C-alpha positions in Angstrom: 88.2 -2.6 1.9 90.1 -1.5 4.9 89.9 2.2 6.1 86.8 4.1 5.7 86.8 6.4 2.7 85.3 9.8 2.0 82.8 9.4 -0.9 81.0 12.2 -2.6 78.0 11.3 -4.8 76.1 14.0 -6.7 72.3 13.4 -7.2 72.3 10.9 -4.4 68.9 11.8 -3.0 67.0 9.2 -5.1 67.0 6.6 -7.8 70.5 5.2 -8.9 72.3 7.8 -6.8 70.6 6.7 -3.6 71.6 3.0 -4.4 75.2 4.1 -5.0 75.3 5.9 -1.6 73.8 2.9 0.1 76.5 0.6 -1.4 79.3 2.7 -0.1 77.6 3.0 3.3 77.4 -0.8 3.5 81.2 -0.9 3.1 81.6 1.4 6.1 82.5 4.5 4.0 81.5 8.1 4.8 79.1 9.2 2.1 78.2 12.8 1.2 75.2 13.6 -1.0 75.5 16.8 -3.1 72.0 17.5 -4.3 69.2 20.1 -4.1 67.1 17.6 -2.1 68.1 15.7 1.0 68.5 11.9 0.9 66.1 9.7 2.9 68.9 7.9 4.7 70.0 9.9 7.7 73.4 8.2 7.6 74.2 10.0 4.3 75.6 13.5 5.0 73.8 16.2 3.0 75.3 19.3 1.5 72.7 21.3 -0.5 74.4 22.0 -3.9 73.5 23.3 -7.3 76.0 21.1 -9.2 75.5 23.1 -12.3 76.8 26.3 -10.6 80.5 26.8 -10.1 80.1 28.9 -6.9 77.9 26.3 -5.4 80.3 23.5 -6.3 83.3 25.4 -5.0 81.5 25.9 -1.7 80.7 22.2 -1.6 84.3 21.2 -2.0 85.4 23.8 0.6 82.9 22.3 3.1 84.2 18.8 2.3 87.7 19.9 2.9 86.8 21.7 6.1 85.0 18.6 7.5 87.2 15.8 6.1 90.4 17.3 4.7 90.4 15.1 1.6 88.2 13.2 -0.8 88.8 9.5 -1.9 85.9 8.9 -4.3 83.8 11.2 -6.5 80.7 9.8 -8.2 79.2 12.2 -10.8 75.6 10.8 -10.9 73.4 13.9 -11.2 71.3 13.9 -14.3 68.0 14.9 -15.9 66.2 14.1 -19.1 63.6 15.8 -21.3 61.5 13.9 -24.0 61.0 16.3 -26.9 61.4 16.1 -30.7 64.4 18.0 -31.9 62.3 20.5 -33.9 60.3 21.3 -30.7 63.2 21.3 -28.2 63.5 24.7 -26.5 67.0 26.2 -26.2 66.5 26.5 -22.4 65.8 22.8 -22.1 68.9 21.9 -24.1 71.0 24.2 -21.9 69.4 22.9 -18.7 70.1 19.2 -19.5 73.6 20.0 -20.6 74.2 22.0 -17.5 73.1 19.3 -15.0 74.5 16.3 -16.9 77.7 17.6 -18.4 78.7 21.0 -16.8 78.2 19.5 -13.3 80.6 16.7 -14.1 83.2 19.2 -15.3 82.8 21.4 -12.3 83.0 18.7 -9.6 86.0 17.1 -11.3 87.7 20.5 -11.6 87.1 21.4 -7.9 87.7 18.0 -6.5 91.3 17.8 -7.8 92.9 19.5 -4.8 91.0 17.3 -2.3 91.8 14.1 -4.2 95.5 14.8 -4.5 95.8 15.4 -0.8 98.3 12.8 0.6 95.5 11.6 2.9 93.4 10.4 0.0 93.5 6.6 -0.6 93.6 5.4 -4.2 91.4 8.3 -5.4 88.9 7.4 -8.1 86.2 9.3 -10.1 83.2 7.4 -11.5 80.9 9.2 -13.9 77.4 8.0 -14.8 76.9 8.0 -18.6 74.3 6.0 -20.4 73.8 3.5 -23.2 72.0 6.4 -24.9 75.4 7.9 -25.5 76.2 4.8 -27.5 72.8 4.3 -29.3 69.7 6.4 -29.7 66.1 6.5 -28.4 63.5 8.8 -30.1 62.9 12.2 -28.3 66.1 11.9 -26.3 68.5 13.9 -28.4 69.8 16.2 -25.8 70.0 13.5 -23.1 72.0 11.2 -25.6 74.3 14.1 -26.5 74.9 14.9 -22.9 75.8 11.3 -22.0 78.1 11.0 -25.0 79.8 14.1 -23.7 80.2 12.6 -20.2 81.9 9.5 -21.7 84.3 11.7 -23.7 85.1 13.8 -20.7 85.8 10.7 -18.8 88.6 9.7 -21.2 90.2 13.2 -21.0 90.0 13.2 -17.2 91.7 9.8 -17.1 94.5 11.1 -19.2 95.0 14.4 -17.3 94.4 13.1 -13.7 96.2 9.7 -14.2 99.6 11.1 -13.5 98.2 12.6 -10.2 97.2 9.1 -9.1 93.5 9.6 -9.8 91.6 7.0 -11.9 88.5 7.9 -13.9 85.9 5.6 -15.5 82.3 5.8 -16.5 79.3 3.5 -16.1 76.6 3.4 -18.8 73.4 2.0 -17.4 70.6 0.6 -19.7 67.0 0.5 -18.6 67.0 0.6 -14.8 63.9 0.1 -12.8 63.6 3.4 -11.0 60.8 5.7 -10.0 61.9 8.0 -12.8 61.4 5.3 -15.4 58.2 4.3 -13.8 56.8 7.7 -14.5 57.8 7.4 -18.2 55.8 4.1 -18.4 52.8 5.3 -16.4 51.1 6.8 -19.5 50.8 3.5 -21.4 47.4 1.9 -21.0 48.6 -1.7 -21.4 51.3 -1.7 -18.8 51.8 -5.4 -18.8 52.5 -5.5 -22.5 54.9 -2.7 -22.2 56.8 -4.4 -19.4 57.0 -7.6 -21.4 58.3 -5.8 -24.5 61.0 -4.0 -22.5 62.1 -7.2 -20.7 62.3 -8.9 -24.1 65.0 -6.4 -25.1 67.3 -7.8 -22.4 69.0 -11.2 -22.9 69.2 -11.6 -19.1 65.3 -11.6 -19.0 64.8 -8.7 -16.6 65.1 -5.0 -16.1 68.1 -3.6 -14.3 68.1 -2.6 -10.7 69.8 0.5 -9.2 71.9 -2.0 -7.2 73.3 -3.4 -10.5 74.7 0.0 -11.3 75.8 0.7 -7.7 77.8 -2.5 -7.5 79.7 -1.7 -10.7 80.4 1.8 -9.5 81.7 0.4 -6.2 84.0 -2.0 -8.0 85.4 0.8 -10.1 86.2 2.8 -7.0 87.9 -0.1 -5.3 91.5 -1.3 -5.3 90.3 -4.4 -7.2 90.1 -2.2 -10.4 93.3 -0.4 -9.7 94.7 -0.8 -13.2 91.4 0.3 -14.9 91.0 3.9 -16.1 89.5 5.8 -19.0 86.9 3.1 -19.7 83.2 3.0 -20.1 81.3 0.0 -18.5 77.9 -0.9 -20.0 75.4 -2.2 -17.4 72.4 -3.1 -19.6 71.7 -6.8 -19.3 73.1 -7.4 -22.7 70.7 -5.1 -24.5 73.2 -3.4 -26.7 74.7 -6.8 -27.7 71.3 -8.0 -29.0 70.7 -7.5 -32.7 67.0 -7.0 -33.5 65.2 -9.7 -35.5 62.2 -9.2 -37.8 58.8 -10.5 -36.7 58.5 -13.6 -39.0 
């Protein structure tokens, strides 16, 4: 990678988003975090943003334009999950997950267009974070799964509409990634060792994913090495979806 790029990552304050920000920083890029919370790394610029609110996203892009003039890479990573049976899922929780996971991707993509078509932008690329739950299903995750399937579909349309403008768009679908968020989900289980072993057994590679596994894929999709790749979804799950379950004999 030659010249430093301007990279905007939503939800970069923690978990996978923080790892994505670190990967671009390592390459010498200028990284901006759009989040409600500030990132721990002081080298990541922070613009407080409600990514599910159009006025806030519009203000974000105006500030990026004022400070940098253009945008090279947009990573739509912000996302939340609720675990509730469908018959108990509150309408406001459905709307909240859809707003953060899907609406935010639409809003940032919409308002980044002008910055990414600026002649100063270098091989502009958008990378959306979807999930293998948009390709399969886990109990209690109906709205999360629906939101991530929507992100994947939106990625396809963005690639078609923005491609003629010179902007590529792809998505990354992580599997089980070892983050503080997922640690909280497992904390309630009394036999933690058994749970860890069971989850690891789902993955042919024999381990859980790391945030860096996702970050490296995102970085590649934003690089010139993937210059002929657009409209695709890349599964990063250690082979989990490829493994057919066998009965306990």
